[in-house]
Residue frames relative to the residue before (quaternion, step in Angstrom):
aa qw qx qy qz dx dy dz
M 1.0000 0.0000 0.0000 0.0000 0.00 0.00 0.00
I 0.6235 0.5531 -0.3464 0.4306 3.56 1.04 -0.76
Q 0.6283 0.5218 -0.3406 0.4658 3.60 1.01 -0.75
L 0.6349 0.5252 -0.3285 0.4617 3.60 1.02 -0.75
L 0.6548 0.5108 -0.3162 0.4585 3.58 0.95 -0.84
F 0.6471 0.5013 -0.3254 0.4734 3.59 0.98 -0.78
T 0.6228 0.5407 -0.3378 0.4535 3.59 1.05 -0.75
V 0.6564 0.5010 -0.3072 0.4730 3.58 0.96 -0.85
I 0.6384 0.5283 -0.3292 0.4529 3.60 0.99 -0.82
F 0.6807 0.4763 -0.3023 0.4673 3.60 0.85 -0.91
A 0.6233 0.5302 -0.3424 0.4617 3.61 1.07 -0.70
E 0.6660 0.4890 -0.3068 0.4724 3.59 0.95 -0.83
M 0.6389 0.5164 -0.3322 0.4635 3.59 1.00 -0.73
A 0.6359 0.5101 -0.3283 0.4771 3.59 1.01 -0.76
L 0.6349 0.5249 -0.3242 0.4651 3.58 1.04 -0.76
I 0.6471 0.5089 -0.3179 0.4703 3.59 0.99 -0.81
M 0.6551 0.5021 -0.3169 0.4672 3.60 0.92 -0.85
T 0.6287 0.5290 -0.3329 0.4628 3.60 1.06 -0.70
L 0.6791 0.4864 -0.2935 0.4648 3.59 1.00 -0.78
L 0.6497 0.5470 -0.3260 0.4152 3.60 1.08 -0.61
F 0.7668 0.3173 -0.1731 0.5304 3.62 1.08 -0.62
K 0.4374 -0.7145 0.4927 0.2354 3.55 -0.95 0.97
T 0.2214 0.7496 -0.5821 0.2240 3.55 -0.26 1.34
P 0.6558 -0.4907 0.3676 0.4405 3.62 -1.20 0.23
L 0.6144 0.5528 -0.3486 0.4420 3.58 1.10 -0.64
R 0.5849 0.5900 -0.3659 0.4194 3.57 1.15 -0.62
K 0.6373 0.5238 -0.3317 0.4576 3.60 0.99 -0.77
L 0.6503 0.5109 -0.3185 0.4634 3.58 0.98 -0.83
V 0.6484 0.5145 -0.3202 0.4608 3.58 0.99 -0.83
I 0.6532 0.5058 -0.3152 0.4671 3.58 0.96 -0.86
M 0.6389 0.5132 -0.3298 0.4687 3.59 0.99 -0.79
G 0.6500 0.5157 -0.3170 0.4595 3.57 1.00 -0.82
L 0.6615 0.4937 -0.3070 0.4737 3.58 0.99 -0.82
D 0.6046 0.5486 -0.3544 0.4559 3.58 1.10 -0.67
R 0.6718 0.4855 -0.2993 0.4727 3.57 0.95 -0.83
V 0.6257 0.5411 -0.3434 0.4448 3.57 1.05 -0.74
K 0.7077 0.4615 -0.2555 0.4700 3.57 1.05 -0.77
R 0.6296 0.5003 -0.3518 0.4791 3.58 1.25 0.18
G 0.8168 0.2651 -0.1819 0.4791 3.54 -1.26 0.43
R 0.8099 -0.2336 0.2034 0.4981 3.54 -0.86 -1.04
G 0.3921 0.7534 -0.4591 0.2605 3.59 1.27 -0.02
P 0.6817 0.4820 -0.3192 0.4484 3.65 0.77 -0.91
I 0.6269 0.5342 -0.3447 0.4503 3.59 1.05 -0.73
M 0.6579 0.5032 -0.3128 0.4649 3.58 0.96 -0.85
V 0.6533 0.5142 -0.3183 0.4554 3.58 0.95 -0.89
R 0.6660 0.4917 -0.3088 0.4683 3.58 0.94 -0.84
T 0.6225 0.5404 -0.3443 0.4494 3.57 1.06 -0.71
V 0.6652 0.4902 -0.2987 0.4775 3.57 0.93 -0.92
A 0.6583 0.4999 -0.3155 0.4660 3.59 0.92 -0.88
G 0.6447 0.5171 -0.3236 0.4607 3.59 1.01 -0.77
T 0.6352 0.5254 -0.3277 0.4616 3.57 1.03 -0.78
V 0.6528 0.5022 -0.3114 0.4740 3.59 0.95 -0.90
L 0.6503 0.5194 -0.3184 0.4537 3.57 0.98 -0.82
V 0.6410 0.5172 -0.3253 0.4646 3.59 1.01 -0.79
V 0.6516 0.4986 -0.3123 0.4789 3.59 0.97 -0.85
L 0.6196 0.5399 -0.3340 0.4615 3.58 1.06 -0.76
I 0.6649 0.4881 -0.3028 0.4774 3.58 0.90 -0.89
S 0.6292 0.5356 -0.3323 0.4548 3.58 1.05 -0.76
S 0.6502 0.5080 -0.3180 0.4671 3.60 0.99 -0.80
V 0.6457 0.5092 -0.3203 0.4703 3.58 0.99 -0.81
Y 0.6435 0.5166 -0.3186 0.4664 3.57 1.00 -0.81
S 0.6403 0.5190 -0.3224 0.4655 3.59 0.99 -0.80
M 0.6390 0.5169 -0.3291 0.4650 3.58 1.00 -0.78
M 0.6464 0.5142 -0.3233 0.4618 3.57 1.00 -0.81
K 0.6394 0.5196 -0.3271 0.4628 3.60 1.01 -0.77
I 0.6597 0.5016 -0.3122 0.4645 3.59 0.92 -0.89
Q 0.6586 0.5072 -0.3112 0.4605 3.57 0.96 -0.86
K 0.6527 0.5081 -0.3132 0.4666 3.57 1.00 -0.82
R 0.6453 0.5181 -0.3218 0.4600 3.58 1.00 -0.83
G 0.6498 0.5125 -0.3190 0.4619 3.58 1.03 -0.74
I 0.6451 0.5078 -0.3240 0.4701 3.58 1.06 -0.75
D 0.6650 0.5058 -0.3084 0.4547 3.59 0.97 -0.84
D 0.7054 0.4527 -0.2674 0.4754 3.58 0.93 -0.88
G 0.3732 -0.7387 0.4831 0.2856 3.58 1.08 -0.63
V 0.7356 0.2839 -0.1840 0.5869 3.58 1.28 -0.18
V 0.3439 -0.7403 0.5427 0.1980 3.57 -0.89 0.96
N 0.3430 -0.7428 0.5455 0.1819 3.54 -0.72 1.13
P 0.5134 -0.6509 0.4466 0.3365 3.65 -0.85 0.83
T 0.6193 0.5333 -0.3497 0.4580 3.58 1.05 -0.66
D 0.6449 0.5098 -0.3186 0.4719 3.58 1.02 -0.78
Q 0.6135 0.5446 -0.3524 0.4504 3.57 1.07 -0.67
V 0.6512 0.5059 -0.3138 0.4707 3.56 0.97 -0.85
L 0.6692 0.4906 -0.2993 0.4710 3.59 0.91 -0.90
M 0.6275 0.5395 -0.3329 0.4521 3.58 1.03 -0.78
A 0.6687 0.4917 -0.2987 0.4710 3.58 0.93 -0.90
K 0.6480 0.5218 -0.3152 0.4565 3.57 1.00 -0.82
H 0.6774 0.4777 -0.2955 0.4749 3.60 0.87 -0.90
L 0.6362 0.5358 -0.3329 0.4442 3.57 1.01 -0.78
L 0.6650 0.4945 -0.3018 0.4714 3.58 0.95 -0.88
E 0.6624 0.5040 -0.3111 0.4586 3.58 0.91 -0.87
A 0.6553 0.5048 -0.3185 0.4630 3.60 0.93 -0.84
S 0.6437 0.5186 -0.3239 0.4601 3.59 0.98 -0.82
L 0.6783 0.4898 -0.2975 0.4600 3.57 0.89 -0.90
M 0.6661 0.4944 -0.3181 0.4590 3.62 0.93 -0.80
G 0.6321 0.5109 -0.3326 0.4783 3.58 1.04 -0.70
F 0.6322 0.5273 -0.3188 0.4698 3.57 1.07 -0.77
I 0.6329 0.5299 -0.3247 0.4617 3.59 1.03 -0.79
L 0.6644 0.4954 -0.3086 0.4668 3.59 0.90 -0.87
F 0.6471 0.5177 -0.3198 0.4594 3.59 1.02 -0.79
L 0.6593 0.4963 -0.3074 0.4740 3.59 0.95 -0.83
A 0.6257 0.5289 -0.3417 0.4604 3.60 1.02 -0.72
L 0.6396 0.5081 -0.3228 0.4781 3.58 1.04 -0.75
M 0.6346 0.5241 -0.3300 0.4622 3.60 1.01 -0.77
I 0.6383 0.5191 -0.3290 0.4636 3.60 0.96 -0.82
D 0.6535 0.5131 -0.3158 0.4581 3.58 0.94 -0.86
R 0.6867 0.4764 -0.2933 0.4643 3.60 0.90 -0.89
L 0.6298 0.5264 -0.3373 0.4609 3.61 0.99 -0.77
H 0.6476 0.5102 -0.3163 0.4693 3.59 0.94 -0.86
H 0.6510 0.5145 -0.3161 0.4601 3.58 0.97 -0.83
Y 0.6795 0.4911 -0.2976 0.4567 3.60 0.88 -0.91
I 0.6402 0.5220 -0.3350 0.4532 3.60 0.97 -0.77
R 0.6633 0.4900 -0.3073 0.4749 3.60 0.92 -0.83
E 0.6593 0.5033 -0.3154 0.4610 3.57 0.98 -0.80
L 0.6279 0.5267 -0.3380 0.4626 3.59 1.02 -0.74
R 0.6420 0.5224 -0.3269 0.4561 3.58 0.98 -0.79
S 0.6701 0.4887 -0.3079 0.4662 3.59 0.90 -0.87
R 0.6363 0.5225 -0.3331 0.4596 3.61 1.02 -0.74
R 0.6607 0.5057 -0.3143 0.4571 3.57 0.94 -0.83
K 0.6390 0.5141 -0.3290 0.4681 3.57 1.00 -0.76
G 0.6525 0.5092 -0.3135 0.4655 3.56 1.00 -0.80
M 0.6455 0.5157 -0.3172 0.4656 3.56 1.04 -0.78
E 0.6455 0.5115 -0.3195 0.4685 3.59 0.99 -0.78
A 0.6384 0.5173 -0.3286 0.4657 3.58 1.03 -0.76
I 0.6537 0.5048 -0.3150 0.4676 3.58 0.99 -0.81
K 0.6415 0.5175 -0.3279 0.4617 3.59 1.00 -0.78
K 0.6435 0.5047 -0.3252 0.4748 3.59 0.98 -0.78
Q 0.6466 0.5117 -0.3217 0.4654 3.56 1.02 -0.80
N 0.6231 0.5316 -0.3340 0.4665 3.59 1.06 -0.71
R 0.6579 0.4988 -0.3108 0.4709 3.56 0.95 -0.88
G 0.6335 0.5296 -0.3305 0.4572 3.59 1.06 -0.74
F 0.6477 0.5012 -0.3215 0.4753 3.56 1.02 -0.75
E 0.6581 0.5111 -0.3199 0.4509 3.58 0.96 -0.81
D 0.6801 0.4831 -0.2919 0.4679 3.61 1.00 -0.81
G 0.7436 0.4354 -0.2273 0.4537 3.58 1.07 -0.69
K 0.3193 0.7629 -0.5070 0.2430 3.58 1.19 0.41
T 0.1878 -0.7647 0.6079 0.1021 3.55 -1.07 0.75
S 0.6429 -0.5461 0.3837 0.3758 3.53 -1.33 0.16
S 0.5169 0.6457 -0.4220 0.3712 3.59 1.21 -0.20
S 0.4416 -0.7177 0.4762 0.2512 3.59 -0.73 1.05
A 0.6334 0.5313 -0.3390 0.4489 3.59 1.02 -0.75
E 0.6723 0.4852 -0.2994 0.4721 3.54 0.93 -0.87
I 0.6313 0.5311 -0.3330 0.4565 3.58 1.01 -0.78
K 0.6552 0.5122 -0.3154 0.4571 3.58 0.96 -0.85
S 0.6514 0.5146 -0.3117 0.4622 3.56 0.99 -0.87
M 0.6658 0.4969 -0.3032 0.4667 3.56 0.96 -0.85
E 0.6320 0.5274 -0.3390 0.4555 3.59 1.02 -0.74
E 0.6334 0.5149 -0.3366 0.4694 3.58 1.02 -0.73
E 0.6542 0.5041 -0.3124 0.4694 3.57 0.96 -0.82
M 0.6417 0.5187 -0.3202 0.4656 3.57 1.03 -0.80
A 0.6262 0.5328 -0.3419 0.4551 3.60 1.06 -0.74
V 0.6486 0.5095 -0.3123 0.4714 3.56 1.01 -0.84
L 0.6720 0.4914 -0.2957 0.4684 3.54 0.95 -0.90
G 0.6228 0.5398 -0.3379 0.4545 3.58 1.06 -0.71
A 0.6371 0.5143 -0.3256 0.4728 3.58 1.03 -0.80
K 0.6446 0.5082 -0.3202 0.4730 3.57 1.02 -0.81
L 0.6350 0.5387 -0.3245 0.4486 3.56 1.04 -0.83
K 0.6571 0.4988 -0.3129 0.4706 3.59 0.95 -0.84
Q 0.6320 0.5303 -0.3295 0.4592 3.54 1.05 -0.79
L 0.6619 0.5007 -0.3044 0.4674 3.56 0.98 -0.87
E 0.6441 0.5122 -0.3256 0.4657 3.58 0.99 -0.79
S 0.6346 0.5193 -0.3296 0.4680 3.57 1.04 -0.76
E 0.6541 0.5026 -0.3126 0.4709 3.58 1.00 -0.81
I 0.6380 0.5172 -0.3294 0.4658 3.59 1.01 -0.79
E 0.6429 0.5154 -0.3288 0.4614 3.59 0.98 -0.77
T 0.6420 0.5214 -0.3217 0.4609 3.56 1.03 -0.83
K 0.6712 0.4942 -0.2975 0.4655 3.58 0.93 -0.93
T 0.6202 0.5389 -0.3423 0.4558 3.58 1.09 -0.71
K 0.6423 0.5075 -0.3229 0.4750 3.57 0.99 -0.79
E 0.6442 0.5141 -0.3247 0.4639 3.59 1.00 -0.79
A 0.6406 0.5166 -0.3303 0.4622 3.58 1.03 -0.76
K 0.6437 0.5068 -0.3240 0.4730 3.59 1.05 -0.77
A 0.6317 0.5207 -0.3316 0.4689 3.56 1.05 -0.76
A 0.6348 0.5211 -0.3260 0.4682 3.58 1.05 -0.77
E 0.6290 0.5269 -0.3346 0.4634 3.58 1.07 -0.73
T 0.6359 0.5216 -0.3200 0.4703 3.57 1.03 -0.81
N 0.6481 0.5120 -0.3143 0.4681 3.58 1.01 -0.84
A 0.6346 0.5364 -0.3354 0.4439 3.57 1.02 -0.79
E 0.6440 0.5079 -0.3232 0.4721 3.59 1.04 -0.78
A 0.6446 0.5117 -0.3211 0.4686 3.57 1.01 -0.81
L 0.6472 0.5125 -0.3168 0.4670 3.58 1.04 -0.75
R 0.6084 0.5451 -0.3564 0.4536 3.58 1.08 -0.67
K 0.6586 0.4901 -0.3069 0.4814 3.57 0.98 -0.87
Q 0.6387 0.5296 -0.3272 0.4522 3.58 1.04 -0.75
S 0.6363 0.5262 -0.3356 0.4534 3.57 1.06 -0.74
V 0.6018 0.5372 -0.3563 0.4715 3.58 1.12 -0.64
G 0.6361 0.5229 -0.3205 0.4682 3.55 1.05 -0.79
F 0.6237 0.5318 -0.3358 0.4642 3.57 1.08 -0.73
L 0.6385 0.5247 -0.3348 0.4527 3.58 1.00 -0.78
L 0.6567 0.4958 -0.3141 0.4735 3.57 0.98 -0.84
E 0.6422 0.5164 -0.3202 0.4674 3.57 1.04 -0.78
Y 0.6265 0.5388 -0.3316 0.4553 3.55 1.08 -0.77
D 0.6445 0.5086 -0.3234 0.4704 3.60 0.97 -0.83
R 0.6522 0.5140 -0.3188 0.4570 3.57 0.99 -0.85
L 0.6560 0.5107 -0.3106 0.4608 3.58 0.99 -0.83
L 0.6198 0.5315 -0.3447 0.4632 3.57 1.06 -0.71
E 0.6546 0.5069 -0.3131 0.4652 3.56 1.00 -0.85
E 0.6527 0.4984 -0.3129 0.4771 3.59 1.00 -0.82
N 0.6128 0.5519 -0.3425 0.4501 3.56 1.08 -0.75
Q 0.6669 0.4948 -0.3031 0.4675 3.56 0.94 -0.91
N 0.6424 0.5196 -0.3265 0.4591 3.62 1.01 -0.81
L 0.6584 0.5065 -0.3058 0.4652 3.55 1.00 -0.85
R 0.6164 0.5342 -0.3424 0.4662 3.57 1.06 -0.73
N 0.6475 0.5139 -0.3156 0.4659 3.56 0.98 -0.87
Q 0.6445 0.5152 -0.3246 0.4624 3.58 1.02 -0.81
L 0.6374 0.5275 -0.3227 0.4598 3.57 1.03 -0.82
Q 0.6537 0.5054 -0.3149 0.4670 3.56 0.95 -0.87
S 0.6416 0.5190 -0.3239 0.4627 3.57 1.05 -0.80
L 0.6509 0.5085 -0.3148 0.4676 3.58 1.00 -0.83
D 0.6332 0.5307 -0.3308 0.4560 3.58 1.03 -0.83
R 0.6565 0.5054 -0.3178 0.4611 3.58 0.94 -0.87
R 0.6553 0.5091 -0.3247 0.4539 3.58 0.99 -0.83
L 0.6523 0.5164 -0.3153 0.4566 3.56 1.00 -0.86
S 0.6666 0.4914 -0.3057 0.4698 3.58 0.95 -0.87
H 0.6390 0.5227 -0.3269 0.4600 3.58 1.07 -0.75
S 0.6726 0.4765 -0.3057 0.4766 3.59 0.94 -0.89
G 0.6253 0.5347 -0.3417 0.4542 3.61 1.08 -0.68
S 0.6563 0.5017 -0.3165 0.4663 3.57 0.99 -0.80
K 0.6233 0.5305 -0.3461 0.4586 3.60 1.10 -0.66
K 0.6523 0.5103 -0.3214 0.4591 3.56 1.00 -0.82
N 0.6383 0.5310 -0.3285 0.4502 3.59 1.00 -0.77
T 0.6741 0.4727 -0.2976 0.4832 3.56 1.03 -0.79
C-alpha cells in the first residue's frame, strides 16, 4: 500500500508541475479536470477522498491504541514499534495526498478564473476603443462617452488588480509545490530508514524467539 501511496503522490506532483507551466500538455490537463468536475465526477472524487480520509482516521486510531497499550504495559513491544512506524508513514502519506489534491483543485480554479478575467479585460478594452473611434462632435454625447469610459477604466483597473493578485497566488502555489517536492524526498528517506528499522526489529524478534525456544528446551531437559 505504501508503494501505491507514493505513486499517487508523484502523479499529483507531476500534475501540479504541469499546471504551473504554460505548455500544450497544460491545456489537455485543464480539459481533463473540467470533465472530471462535470456530471458524476465530483461525486466520485469526493467518494475517493472520503475513503482516504476514513483510512487515515483508522491509522491514527490504530496508532493511539498501540501507544495506549505501550503505556499500560510499561514496555514497548518491538512488533508494536513496527506497526506504529507503518501506521505513521501511511497516515502521513494519505494526508499529503489529500493536501496535494486540494492544491490541484485550487490551481485549476485560479487558472480558469484568470482566463475569464483576461477575456473580460480584453472585451472592455475593445469597447473602449469602439467608444474612442465613435466620438462625435456633439458635446453632450462626448460627455456621456467620457463618463462611460471613466467607469470602464475603473473596472479595468479593478480587473488588473485582481489579475495581479491571482498571479501572486499562482506564484505562491508554485513555491509551495517546490517545498512539497522537497518534503516528498524527505518522506522517501524516512521510508528507507523505517524499512531498515523494520528489518532490524525483525532480526531482534527472531533472536528473541530463538532465545525463548532455547530456554524452553533447557527447561524441558
